[in-house]
N, C-alpha and C positions, 0 to 999 in steps of 0.2 A: 961304427961301421956304416958305410954309405948303403943306401937302399939298392937292391939289385935292379939291373936294367931288364924290364919286363917285355917279352915278345908275345904277340898274340897270333897264332896260326889258325886262320879261318878256312875250314875245309870245303870241299865240293859236295854237292847234293841236290842240285836243281831246285825245285820249289821248296824243299825243306830248308834251303839256305836262308829264307827270311828269318829263321830262328836266330841267325847271327845278330840281328838287330836286338832281339831280346837279351842275348848274351851281353852285348855291349852296354845295354841299359842296366842290366844286373850288376855288371862290374863297376859301372859308374856309381851306382847306389852304394857300393861297398868302398868307394873312394879309390878304386883301382883304375889307373889310366895307363894303357900300354905305351911303352916307349917306341916300339916298332911294330908294324903290322905286315904280315905276309898273307896273301889270300890266293886260293885256287878256285877258278870257275865262279860260282855264285859268291863264294867267300871273297874273291877279288873285287866284285862289285860292291858288296856291303863295306868291305874294308876301305875301298876308295872313297866312298861317301863319308865315312867317319873321318878319314884322314884329311879331307878338305872341309870338315865341319859342316857337312850337309846331310848328316844322317837323318835329321828330323824331316827334311824335305822328301827324302827317299821313303821313309816310313809312312808319311802321310799319303804319298802316292800309292804305294803297294797295299796299304790297308784298305783302300777304297776300290781296288781292282775287282771287277767281276768277270765272269766267263766271257762275255761279249767283248769287254775291253781287251782281254788277252787275245782273242781270236783276231781282232783288228790289228794287232801288232805282228801277226804272223804273215810276213810277206813271202808267200810260197813261190817256188820257182820250179821249172821243169827241166832244168839243166844245171850243171855246175856241181860243186862238191858238197852241197848240203840242201836239205829240203827247203830251207829258208835263207834269204839273204842276210837278215839281221839288221837291215838299214832302218826300218821303222822302230824296232826295239831300241837301237842305239840313239836314235833321234829323241825318243821319249826319255831315255835315261839322261841324255845330254841336257834336257830341259830341267832336270833336277840336280844333276851333279856336274859342276863346272869342270871343264877340261883344263888341264894345266900340265906343266912338265914335271914329271915325277921327281927329278933331281932337285927341283926348286921348292918342293913342298917342305913345310915346317915339320910335319909328321913323316918320319921315314916309312916308306911303303914300297912293297914289291908284289908282283903277281907272277904266277907260274903258268907257263904254256908248254906245249910239246911241239918239237920240230917234226912235221909230218914225214919228211924224207929220212931223217937219221934216227928218229925216235928219242933224240936227246931232250933232256929237261932244260927249258930255257927260263932264266930268271930275268924278268922285265923290271929293271930298276932305274931306267931313264927313258925319256921320250914322252909321248902323249899318254896321259893317264887313261883316257877313254879307249884309245887304241889297245893299250895293255889289257884293259878289262875285256874288250871285244875278242882279243886273241884267247884269253883265258877261258871264256865261256863258249868257245866254238865246239860244242858237243858234236862228236862225229856222227854224220848222217843227218843231223838236225839243222845245225847252222853251218854255213859255208866257212871254210878256213880263211884266214886273213894273211895277206902277204906282207912280209917284213924283209926288205932287201931282197936277197936271193932265196929266201926260205918261206915255206908256208907253215903257219902256226895253227894248232888246234888246242882243244881243252887240256889244261894242265892236270886234270884229274887222272889222266891216263898214266902219268909217271909219278906224281906226288900229290895225292888227294888231300893230305893234311900237311902243309909245308913247315914242319918243325925245323928241318935242316936249314931252310932259308932264313928263318928267324934267328937261328944261332949264327949264321953267316953274317947277318946284319948287326951282330953285336949283343944279342940278348943273353943275359945271364940265366934267366928263368923263362921258360916257355909255357904258356897256357895254350892248349890245343883244343879246338872245337871239332869233334868228329861226328859227322852226320850219317856215317855209314855203319855204325855199330850194330844196328838191329834190323837191317833191311833185307838180308838174304831170305828168300822164300816168302816175304810178306808184302811184296810190291806188285803182285799180280793184279792188273787193272781189269776187274770183271765188268765188262760193259757190253751193251748190245748195240743195236743200230742207232745211229744219231742222224737227225735230219740235216739236210744240206743247209748251210748258213751262208747266204750270199753276202751278208753284211760283214763278213770277216775281212773285207778290204774296202777301200774307198769306192764310192759309186763310180761305175764305169771302168774300174780297174780289175784285171783278171790275171792270175799267174799264167794262164795260157797265152797272154799277150806276148810272151817271150817267143812264141812260134812265129815264123815268117808268114806274112800275109801274101795273098796273090793279087797282084795288080794287073797282070797281063794274061792270066790263064783262062779268061772267059768266065761266063756265068756259072758253068758246071763246076769248074775248079773252085770258084769262090764259095759255092754252096758246100762243097766237100770240106774245105778248110774251115768254114764257119761251123759245120757240124762237129768237126774234130775239136775245135776250140771249146764249143759248148759242152761236149762230152767230158773233156779233160777238166773243164772248170767244175762240173758237177762232182766228178770223182775227187778232185782236190778239196772241194768244199766239204764233202763227206769225210775225207780223211782228216782234215783240220778239225772239224767238229768232233770227231770221235776221240780226239786227244783229251777233251775235257768231259766226255760223257761218263756217267757213273752207273749206267744200267748194268744188269747182270747178264753174263753169258759164260759158257764153259770153255770157249775158245779164246786163247790169247791173241791179241791184235798186234799190229806192227809196232806200236809204241810199248806194248807189254814186253815184247821180245827185246826191243832196243833197251828199255829201262832195266829189265832183268839182267841182260848181258853186261851192261855198264856197271850195275850194282855188284855183280860177281867180281868183275875185274878190279873195281875200286876197293872192295872189301879185302881182297887178297893182297893188293898192293899196300893198302893201309896197314894191315897186320904185319907185313914184312918190314915196312919202313919203321913202324913203331917199335918193333923188336930190336932194330939196330940203333935207333935214336929216339928213345921214349921221351915224351914231354914231362915236365915237372908236375903239371896238373892237367887232367883230362876232363873236359866238359862234353857230355854226350846227351844232347836232346833226344827224346824218345818220340820219333816222328815217322816211323816206318809206314804208317797209314796214309801219309801224304805222298801222292804219286808224282811222277816225273814232271808233268805239266800243270799241276794244280796250284798255279801261282796266285789264284784267287783266295787261297786259304792263309794269307799272311797273318791276320790277327791270331789265328790258332798256332801258327808256327812261332810267332814272336812270344806268345805265352809259353810255348814249349822251351824256348831259350831261357826265359826268366826262371822257369822251374828247374832247369838243368843247372843254372848257377846256384840256386838255393841248395841243391843237393850236395854241392861241394863248398858250401859257405864257410865251413870251419877251416878247410885247407886254404881258401882264398884269404880269410881273415888273418891267418898266421903269416901268409906271404906279405900282406900289406903292413903288418906290424913289424915284420923283420926288415 
């Protein structure tokens, strides 16, 4: 008998998603190479890097990220459909992961996004690889949606957090799924206190408040009013961005606590429902509930979590490879 065609479904999970790197490393150590990869959100990013044979470059970059590096990638905005544009982040990703057309890749790959208007699940199986990744990671409220033709696309985790069904549609006989949402409910409350303003979260001289119109003809008084408004908004946004990565203690949930907790609830419920109807053949579940929404500076810890998760199902994976 010929070996089964193996599909790998890499799920959504924000900063916990760096564990996908560890999962791929663990699978490779067992001699398991997926024939097709489908990814949602952060899973789409890691899956894309693997599919163009640039996982090592991505791993090296994320393993050395610190909190200040992350803050510098957050190009805040005062208008539009998301708190951040995502341009700086995608430029940094593009420096490590080469853009190409998905349909021309040797490794079959697809990403999941959500149509903001219709709520439909969108399978991105052709076109720009990095545009597909950008659409799939457009976390509601955090990153602005991306336009594709006449539709606006947002994070695929809203409709299919672990894309088992997409793997099967791509011809997989056996699907290995990586679920990052199995232990997150009630455990992702970000207890933090005040964080200092961090003006270095953007390039020198650049401010998210620069999106506001300036006054060229309103006289000195209007100029001072606009200047103070920009300064005040800049300080508030700096504080908000800084608080994303703060780990101090407080009893009150912040904006990103509420956002993360809400998304976690939605994705957990959707994942359970989708898995009941279309369960994977092997489930890998990294235990990373302690890593919060924006703690992308904890990549080494997350990668180790992925390796450990593979080890826990080593026997099942070994049987799959031998069969």
